[in-house]
Short mmCIF file of the C-alpha atoms (twelve columns), coordinates in Angstrom:
data_MODEL
# 
_entry.id   MODEL 
# 
loop_
_atom_site.group_PDB 
_atom_site.id 
_atom_site.type_symbol 
_atom_site.label_atom_id 
_atom_site.label_alt_id 
_atom_site.label_comp_id 
_atom_site.label_asym_id 
_atom_site.label_seq_id 
_atom_site.Cartn_x 
_atom_site.Cartn_y 
_atom_site.Cartn_z 
_atom_site.pdbx_PDB_model_num 
ATOM 1   C CA . MET A 1   30.719  -12.615 -32.352 1 
ATOM 2   C CA . LYS A 2   28.719  -11.553 -35.954 1 
ATOM 3   C CA . GLU A 3   27.399  -7.745  -35.206 1 
ATOM 4   C CA . ASN A 4   23.935  -7.274  -35.136 1 
ATOM 5   C CA . SER A 5   23.556  -5.509  -38.448 1 
ATOM 6   C CA . ILE A 6   19.911  -3.527  -37.645 1 
ATOM 7   C CA . LEU A 7   22.078  -1.723  -34.563 1 
ATOM 8   C CA . ASN A 8   25.145  -0.503  -36.207 1 
ATOM 9   C CA . SER A 9   24.761  1.371   -39.067 1 
ATOM 10  C CA . PRO A 10  26.597  4.664   -38.886 1 
ATOM 11  C CA . THR A 11  25.158  6.013   -42.613 1 
ATOM 12  C CA . ILE A 12  21.665  4.886   -41.390 1 
ATOM 13  C CA . TYR A 13  21.353  8.187   -39.897 1 
ATOM 14  C CA . SER A 14  20.683  10.345  -42.805 1 
ATOM 15  C CA . LYS A 15  17.898  8.227   -43.998 1 
ATOM 16  C CA . ILE A 16  15.811  8.887   -40.292 1 
ATOM 17  C CA . PRO A 17  12.931  11.573  -40.732 1 
ATOM 18  C CA . SER A 18  14.129  14.237  -38.331 1 
ATOM 19  C CA . ASN A 19  10.955  13.971  -35.412 1 
ATOM 20  C CA . THR A 20  11.204  17.950  -34.314 1 
ATOM 21  C CA . ASN A 21  10.245  18.565  -38.668 1 
ATOM 22  C CA . ILE A 22  7.885   16.222  -38.661 1 
ATOM 23  C CA . GLU A 23  6.046   17.602  -35.561 1 
ATOM 24  C CA . LYS A 24  6.877   21.234  -37.049 1 
ATOM 25  C CA . ILE A 25  5.428   20.354  -40.455 1 
ATOM 26  C CA . LEU A 26  2.509   19.051  -38.475 1 
ATOM 27  C CA . LYS A 27  2.148   22.483  -36.219 1 
ATOM 28  C CA . ASN A 28  1.615   24.036  -39.530 1 
ATOM 29  C CA . LEU A 29  -0.989  21.778  -41.191 1 
ATOM 30  C CA . PHE A 30  -3.228  22.962  -37.892 1 
ATOM 31  C CA . LYS A 31  -2.265  26.388  -38.577 1 
ATOM 32  C CA . ILE A 32  -3.480  25.773  -42.195 1 
ATOM 33  C CA . ILE A 33  -6.558  23.365  -41.752 1 
ATOM 34  C CA . TYR A 34  -7.888  25.540  -38.814 1 
ATOM 35  C CA . PRO A 35  -6.674  29.000  -39.149 1 
ATOM 36  C CA . GLY A 36  -6.704  31.657  -36.544 1 
ATOM 37  C CA . TYR A 37  -6.488  28.326  -34.096 1 
ATOM 38  C CA . PHE A 38  -3.735  27.843  -33.168 1 
ATOM 39  C CA . GLU A 39  -1.548  31.282  -33.963 1 
ATOM 40  C CA . LYS A 40  -2.642  34.855  -34.544 1 
ATOM 41  C CA . ILE A 41  -3.006  36.107  -37.733 1 
ATOM 42  C CA . VAL A 42  -1.105  39.174  -38.717 1 
ATOM 43  C CA . GLY A 43  -1.520  40.781  -42.294 1 
ATOM 44  C CA . ASP A 44  -3.190  39.280  -45.407 1 
ATOM 45  C CA . TYR A 45  -4.867  36.119  -44.207 1 
ATOM 46  C CA . TYR A 46  -4.112  35.065  -47.937 1 
ATOM 47  C CA . ARG A 47  -0.608  35.884  -47.820 1 
ATOM 48  C CA . TYR A 48  -0.394  34.749  -44.106 1 
ATOM 49  C CA . ILE A 49  -1.487  31.275  -45.335 1 
ATOM 50  C CA . PHE A 50  0.078   31.302  -49.044 1 
ATOM 51  C CA . ASP A 51  3.665   32.077  -46.945 1 
ATOM 52  C CA . LEU A 52  2.759   28.705  -44.220 1 
ATOM 53  C CA . MET A 53  1.727   26.481  -47.424 1 
ATOM 54  C CA . THR A 54  5.636   27.051  -49.010 1 
ATOM 55  C CA . GLN A 55  7.099   26.857  -45.628 1 
ATOM 56  C CA . THR A 56  5.486   23.425  -45.280 1 
ATOM 57  C CA . LYS A 57  6.308   22.319  -48.392 1 
ATOM 58  C CA . THR A 58  9.545   22.914  -48.034 1 
ATOM 59  C CA . LEU A 59  9.986   20.867  -44.776 1 
ATOM 60  C CA . LEU A 60  7.893   18.199  -45.747 1 
ATOM 61  C CA . ALA A 61  10.042  17.979  -49.259 1 
ATOM 62  C CA . LYS A 62  14.047  17.937  -46.916 1 
ATOM 63  C CA . GLU A 63  12.034  15.047  -44.792 1 
ATOM 64  C CA . ILE A 64  10.198  12.994  -47.925 1 
ATOM 65  C CA . LEU A 65  13.209  13.019  -49.408 1 
ATOM 66  C CA . LYS A 66  15.302  11.207  -46.736 1 
ATOM 67  C CA . VAL A 67  12.834  8.572   -46.954 1 
ATOM 68  C CA . THR A 68  11.861  8.481   -51.180 1 
ATOM 69  C CA . SER A 69  13.606  9.924   -53.789 1 
ATOM 70  C CA . ASP A 70  9.867   11.412  -55.534 1 
ATOM 71  C CA . ASP A 71  9.602   14.936  -54.306 1 
ATOM 72  C CA . SER A 72  6.042   15.561  -56.854 1 
ATOM 73  C CA . ILE A 73  4.657   13.398  -53.927 1 
ATOM 74  C CA . VAL A 74  4.742   16.993  -51.305 1 
ATOM 75  C CA . THR A 75  2.664   18.630  -54.413 1 
ATOM 76  C CA . GLU A 76  0.813   15.712  -54.467 1 
ATOM 77  C CA . PHE A 77  -0.164  15.524  -50.870 1 
ATOM 78  C CA . MET A 78  -0.355  19.651  -50.480 1 
ATOM 79  C CA . ASP A 79  -2.966  19.816  -53.381 1 
ATOM 80  C CA . ARG A 80  -5.058  17.170  -50.836 1 
ATOM 81  C CA . ILE A 81  -5.110  20.133  -47.689 1 
ATOM 82  C CA . SER A 82  -8.580  21.357  -49.078 1 
ATOM 83  C CA . HIS A 83  -9.882  17.742  -48.989 1 
ATOM 84  C CA . ILE A 84  -8.742  16.915  -45.513 1 
ATOM 85  C CA . LYS A 85  -10.048 19.849  -44.218 1 
ATOM 86  C CA . LYS A 86  -12.910 19.369  -45.569 1 
ATOM 87  C CA . MET A 87  -13.834 15.843  -44.127 1 
ATOM 88  C CA . LEU A 88  -12.722 17.398  -40.881 1 
ATOM 89  C CA . GLU A 89  -15.499 19.880  -41.230 1 
ATOM 90  C CA . ASN A 90  -17.880 16.693  -40.964 1 
ATOM 91  C CA . ASP A 91  -15.807 15.005  -38.477 1 
ATOM 92  C CA . ILE A 92  -16.756 18.952  -36.561 1 
ATOM 93  C CA . LYS A 93  -19.691 18.600  -37.332 1 
ATOM 94  C CA . ALA A 94  -20.769 15.710  -36.055 1 
ATOM 95  C CA . MET A 95  -19.382 15.711  -32.880 1 
ATOM 96  C CA . TYR A 96  -20.471 18.640  -32.250 1 
ATOM 97  C CA . ASP A 97  -24.285 17.174  -32.771 1 
ATOM 98  C CA . GLY A 98  -23.838 13.721  -31.227 1 
ATOM 99  C CA . ASP A 99  -22.273 15.512  -27.981 1 
ATOM 100 C CA . PRO A 100 -24.598 17.526  -25.743 1 
ATOM 101 C CA . ALA A 101 -21.235 18.803  -23.790 1 
ATOM 102 C CA . ALA A 102 -19.918 20.791  -26.771 1 
ATOM 103 C CA . ASN A 103 -20.958 24.064  -26.535 1 
ATOM 104 C CA . SER A 104 -19.254 25.252  -29.990 1 
ATOM 105 C CA . TYR A 105 -17.433 23.662  -33.407 1 
ATOM 106 C CA . GLN A 106 -14.687 26.202  -31.562 1 
ATOM 107 C CA . GLU A 107 -14.171 24.026  -28.321 1 
ATOM 108 C CA . ILE A 108 -14.727 21.005  -30.102 1 
ATOM 109 C CA . ILE A 109 -11.387 22.434  -31.688 1 
ATOM 110 C CA . LEU A 110 -9.377  23.284  -29.261 1 
ATOM 111 C CA . THR A 111 -9.990  21.208  -26.564 1 
ATOM 112 C CA . TYR A 112 -11.388 17.379  -28.008 1 
ATOM 113 C CA . PRO A 113 -8.655  14.755  -28.230 1 
ATOM 114 C CA . GLY A 114 -10.781 12.771  -30.684 1 
ATOM 115 C CA . ILE A 115 -10.507 15.606  -33.285 1 
ATOM 116 C CA . TYR A 116 -7.116  16.465  -32.497 1 
ATOM 117 C CA . ALA A 117 -6.051  12.817  -33.151 1 
ATOM 118 C CA . ILE A 118 -8.093  12.504  -36.494 1 
ATOM 119 C CA . THR A 119 -6.738  15.517  -38.034 1 
ATOM 120 C CA . VAL A 120 -3.603  13.748  -37.973 1 
ATOM 121 C CA . TYR A 121 -4.944  10.228  -39.095 1 
ATOM 122 C CA . ARG A 122 -6.857  12.805  -42.013 1 
ATOM 123 C CA . ILE A 123 -3.156  14.311  -42.436 1 
ATOM 124 C CA . ALA A 124 -0.882  11.003  -41.977 1 
ATOM 125 C CA . HIS A 125 -3.415  9.119   -44.171 1 
ATOM 126 C CA . GLU A 126 -2.879  10.676  -47.340 1 
ATOM 127 C CA . LEU A 127 0.606   10.729  -46.883 1 
ATOM 128 C CA . TYR A 128 0.487   6.580   -46.666 1 
ATOM 129 C CA . LEU A 129 -1.870  6.224   -49.997 1 
ATOM 130 C CA . LEU A 130 0.812   8.193   -51.776 1 
ATOM 131 C CA . LYS A 131 3.202   5.299   -50.071 1 
ATOM 132 C CA . VAL A 132 5.021   7.662   -48.415 1 
ATOM 133 C CA . PRO A 133 7.787   5.258   -45.643 1 
ATOM 134 C CA . MET A 134 7.715   6.388   -42.242 1 
ATOM 135 C CA . ILE A 135 6.735   10.027  -41.709 1 
ATOM 136 C CA . PRO A 136 2.798   8.255   -41.590 1 
ATOM 137 C CA . ARG A 137 3.339   6.727   -38.994 1 
ATOM 138 C CA . ILE A 138 5.972   9.284   -37.324 1 
ATOM 139 C CA . LEU A 139 2.449   11.232  -37.274 1 
ATOM 140 C CA . SER A 140 0.389   8.873   -35.970 1 
ATOM 141 C CA . GLU A 141 3.073   7.860   -32.884 1 
ATOM 142 C CA . ILE A 142 3.123   12.060  -31.966 1 
ATOM 143 C CA . ALA A 143 -1.726  11.719  -32.103 1 
ATOM 144 C CA . HIS A 144 -0.701  8.244   -29.762 1 
ATOM 145 C CA . SER A 145 1.414   9.587   -27.252 1 
ATOM 146 C CA . LYS A 146 -0.668  12.966  -26.899 1 
ATOM 147 C CA . THR A 147 -4.685  12.050  -26.879 1 
ATOM 148 C CA . GLY A 148 -3.562  8.346   -25.765 1 
ATOM 149 C CA . ILE A 149 -5.999  6.918   -29.217 1 
ATOM 150 C CA . ASP A 150 -3.838  4.704   -31.158 1 
ATOM 151 C CA . ILE A 151 -4.832  5.288   -35.523 1 
ATOM 152 C CA . HIS A 152 -2.718  2.963   -37.446 1 
ATOM 153 C CA . PRO A 153 -2.518  5.728   -40.780 1 
ATOM 154 C CA . GLY A 154 -3.635  3.015   -43.491 1 
ATOM 155 C CA . ALA A 155 -6.575  2.451   -41.513 1 
ATOM 156 C CA . THR A 156 -9.920  3.630   -44.451 1 
ATOM 157 C CA . ILE A 157 -11.976 5.896   -42.533 1 
ATOM 158 C CA . GLY A 158 -15.205 7.322   -44.137 1 
ATOM 159 C CA . LYS A 159 -17.283 10.799  -43.085 1 
ATOM 160 C CA . ASN A 160 -18.864 11.794  -40.307 1 
ATOM 161 C CA . PHE A 161 -16.623 10.450  -37.488 1 
ATOM 162 C CA . PHE A 162 -16.929 10.746  -33.907 1 
ATOM 163 C CA . ILE A 163 -14.592 9.893   -31.155 1 
ATOM 164 C CA . ASP A 164 -16.148 10.119  -28.197 1 
ATOM 165 C CA . HIS A 165 -13.785 10.613  -24.855 1 
ATOM 166 C CA . GLY A 166 -10.837 8.569   -27.003 1 
ATOM 167 C CA . THR A 167 -8.483  7.440   -24.279 1 
ATOM 168 C CA . GLY A 168 -7.480  3.583   -25.079 1 
ATOM 169 C CA . ILE A 169 -8.756  2.939   -28.841 1 
ATOM 170 C CA . VAL A 170 -7.339  1.630   -30.866 1 
ATOM 171 C CA . ILE A 171 -7.545  1.050   -34.827 1 
ATOM 172 C CA . GLY A 172 -6.289  -1.580  -36.663 1 
ATOM 173 C CA . GLU A 173 -4.266  -0.882  -40.186 1 
ATOM 174 C CA . THR A 174 -6.803  -2.718  -42.736 1 
ATOM 175 C CA . THR A 175 -9.390  -1.436  -40.784 1 
ATOM 176 C CA . ILE A 176 -12.637 0.188   -42.770 1 
ATOM 177 C CA . ILE A 177 -14.651 2.302   -40.892 1 
ATOM 178 C CA . GLY A 178 -17.612 3.525   -43.012 1 
ATOM 179 C CA . ASP A 179 -19.742 7.088   -42.634 1 
ATOM 180 C CA . ASN A 180 -21.387 8.002   -39.236 1 
ATOM 181 C CA . VAL A 181 -19.593 5.796   -37.056 1 
ATOM 182 C CA . LYS A 182 -19.457 6.816   -32.888 1 
ATOM 183 C CA . ILE A 183 -16.948 4.683   -31.478 1 
ATOM 184 C CA . TYR A 184 -16.390 5.167   -27.681 1 
ATOM 185 C CA . GLN A 185 -12.969 5.027   -25.175 1 
ATOM 186 C CA . GLY A 186 -11.498 1.890   -24.884 1 
ATOM 187 C CA . VAL A 187 -12.109 0.502   -28.279 1 
ATOM 188 C CA . THR A 188 -10.258 -2.079  -29.846 1 
ATOM 189 C CA . LEU A 189 -10.348 -2.840  -33.696 1 
ATOM 190 C CA . GLY A 190 -8.088  -5.310  -34.258 1 
ATOM 191 C CA . ALA A 191 -6.163  -8.648  -35.724 1 
ATOM 192 C CA . LEU A 192 -6.600  -12.133 -34.512 1 
ATOM 193 C CA . SER A 193 -2.611  -13.439 -33.495 1 
ATOM 194 C CA . LEU A 194 -0.265  -12.602 -35.236 1 
ATOM 195 C CA . LYS A 195 1.793   -15.625 -35.106 1 
ATOM 196 C CA . LYS A 196 3.075   -15.957 -39.068 1 
ATOM 197 C CA . GLY A 197 4.165   -12.298 -38.097 1 
ATOM 198 C CA . GLN A 198 4.652   -10.866 -42.223 1 
ATOM 199 C CA . GLU A 199 3.703   -12.907 -43.742 1 
ATOM 200 C CA . LEU A 200 -0.069  -11.815 -43.481 1 
ATOM 201 C CA . LYS A 201 1.551   -8.173  -44.204 1 
ATOM 202 C CA . GLY A 202 -0.884  -7.482  -47.078 1 
ATOM 203 C CA . VAL A 203 -3.864  -9.092  -45.996 1 
ATOM 204 C CA . LYS A 204 -7.132  -7.532  -44.840 1 
ATOM 205 C CA . ARG A 205 -6.428  -8.791  -40.616 1 
ATOM 206 C CA . HIS A 206 -8.527  -5.901  -38.819 1 
ATOM 207 C CA . PRO A 207 -12.452 -4.877  -38.942 1 
ATOM 208 C CA . THR A 208 -14.901 -3.819  -41.429 1 
ATOM 209 C CA . ILE A 209 -17.359 -1.288  -39.802 1 
ATOM 210 C CA . LYS A 210 -20.137 0.108   -42.181 1 
ATOM 211 C CA . ASN A 211 -21.950 2.251   -41.709 1 
ATOM 212 C CA . ASN A 212 -24.360 4.626   -38.787 1 
ATOM 213 C CA . VAL A 213 -22.809 2.188   -36.484 1 
ATOM 214 C CA . THR A 214 -22.118 2.981   -32.243 1 
ATOM 215 C CA . ILE A 215 -19.404 0.905   -31.022 1 
ATOM 216 C CA . TYR A 216 -19.485 1.550   -26.969 1 
ATOM 217 C CA . SER A 217 -16.291 1.469   -24.480 1 
ATOM 218 C CA . GLY A 218 -14.617 -1.748  -23.808 1 
ATOM 219 C CA . ALA A 219 -15.677 -2.938  -26.701 1 
ATOM 220 C CA . SER A 220 -13.065 -5.198  -29.039 1 
ATOM 221 C CA . ILE A 221 -13.407 -6.202  -32.652 1 
ATOM 222 C CA . PHE A 222 -11.515 -8.580  -34.190 1 
ATOM 223 C CA . GLY A 223 -10.003 -10.123 -37.391 1 
ATOM 224 C CA . GLY A 224 -10.139 -9.298  -40.923 1 
ATOM 225 C CA . ASN A 225 -13.112 -11.086 -41.762 1 
ATOM 226 C CA . THR A 226 -15.198 -9.721  -39.519 1 
ATOM 227 C CA . ILE A 227 -18.058 -7.483  -40.697 1 
ATOM 228 C CA . ILE A 228 -19.973 -4.861  -38.421 1 
ATOM 229 C CA . GLY A 229 -23.613 -4.325  -40.617 1 
ATOM 230 C CA . ASN A 230 -25.523 -0.990  -41.044 1 
ATOM 231 C CA . ASN A 231 -26.703 0.107   -38.347 1 
ATOM 232 C CA . VAL A 232 -25.621 -2.189  -35.442 1 
ATOM 233 C CA . THR A 233 -24.806 -0.299  -31.838 1 
ATOM 234 C CA . ILE A 234 -21.766 -2.908  -29.800 1 
ATOM 235 C CA . GLY A 235 -22.714 -2.462  -26.176 1 
ATOM 236 C CA . SER A 236 -19.489 -2.095  -23.927 1 
ATOM 237 C CA . ASN A 237 -17.097 -4.495  -22.715 1 
ATOM 238 C CA . VAL A 238 -18.080 -6.495  -25.861 1 
ATOM 239 C CA . TYR A 239 -15.677 -9.596  -27.626 1 
ATOM 240 C CA . ILE A 240 -16.527 -10.106 -31.312 1 
ATOM 241 C CA . THR A 241 -14.904 -12.392 -33.442 1 
ATOM 242 C CA . LYS A 242 -17.354 -12.350 -35.699 1 
ATOM 243 C CA . SER A 243 -20.172 -11.595 -38.193 1 
ATOM 244 C CA . ILE A 244 -22.580 -8.759  -37.540 1 
ATOM 245 C CA . GLN A 245 -25.803 -8.562  -39.520 1 
ATOM 246 C CA . ASP A 246 -27.288 -5.222  -39.677 1 
ATOM 247 C CA . ASN A 247 -29.652 -3.708  -37.644 1 
ATOM 248 C CA . GLN A 248 -28.556 -5.460  -34.689 1 
ATOM 249 C CA . THR A 249 -27.753 -4.312  -31.143 1 
ATOM 250 C CA . VAL A 250 -24.689 -6.625  -28.824 1 
ATOM 251 C CA . ILE A 251 -24.420 -6.482  -25.358 1 
ATOM 252 C CA . LEU A 252 -23.822 -8.658  -22.844 1 
ATOM 253 C CA . ASN A 253 -25.959 -9.929  -20.279 1 
ATOM 254 C CA . GLU A 254 -27.113 -7.966  -17.760 1 
ATOM 255 C CA . PRO A 255 -23.919 -9.672  -14.777 1 
ATOM 256 C CA . ASP A 256 -25.606 -11.142 -11.299 1 
ATOM 257 C CA . LEU A 257 -24.897 -7.721  -9.037  1 
ATOM 258 C CA . ILE A 258 -24.504 -8.373  -5.100  1 
ATOM 259 C CA . LEU A 259 -25.729 -5.347  -2.815  1 
ATOM 260 C CA . LYS A 260 -24.594 -4.905  0.838   1 
ATOM 261 C CA . ASP A 261 -26.158 -3.023  2.644   1 
ATOM 262 C CA . LYS A 262 -23.294 -1.010  4.468   1 
ATOM 263 C CA . ARG A 263 -25.342 0.137   7.919   1 
ATOM 264 C CA . GLY A 264 -24.289 -3.390  8.483   1 
ATOM 265 C CA . GLY A 265 -27.036 -6.490  9.896   1 
# 
């Protein structure tokens, strides 16, 4: 019987990034992006950041060289950390401004699953743009397993992105999200039936969400040709496969509710 070459490749292990090292890299990046939040800074602040950057660069180089021969990617990625931090500052402010339950920026950074998932996404997305194989997906799955929020690193997400609660959110690879977008738990930005599978690689399969859009819990929006216009509000549990023009509110008809007196009769 012919052996399955996918499952019988003893030499492949050396080409697989270490999940343990990827998790260490991610923890270091959180300490760099949010200094003082996840580890006490002892001694000189600038020396602390320099040492963390050096450790992270060395470890990242080791893992990247398992999947690509281009080690210049490491320097390019490290140069993008300031951009990642700026985008995250805007995301945190959007969460604070949009959530009356938020007491401080510090509370959001330390406790909100949404900002954890967005932080990991913004890190993974830069590696994805640099065409690093596998590692961006490993990062996104760390966030997925920790928060229940599944954001493909290939998705394009603009400024001031706000995830409220977040559990069960799915954002597909070719999704485009504009600025000032707010998404609640259970939202799916997905693809229509993928019967053609690999033939659709590189094709836009997921929706485009323009600026200033709010999507409430349980809404599902599918298809690469589906565009949700500016200033649109999508109500809970709505299923959408067609584009929505600017300045619209989309809601389901109010369901018929049956009220029964608990006292009997």
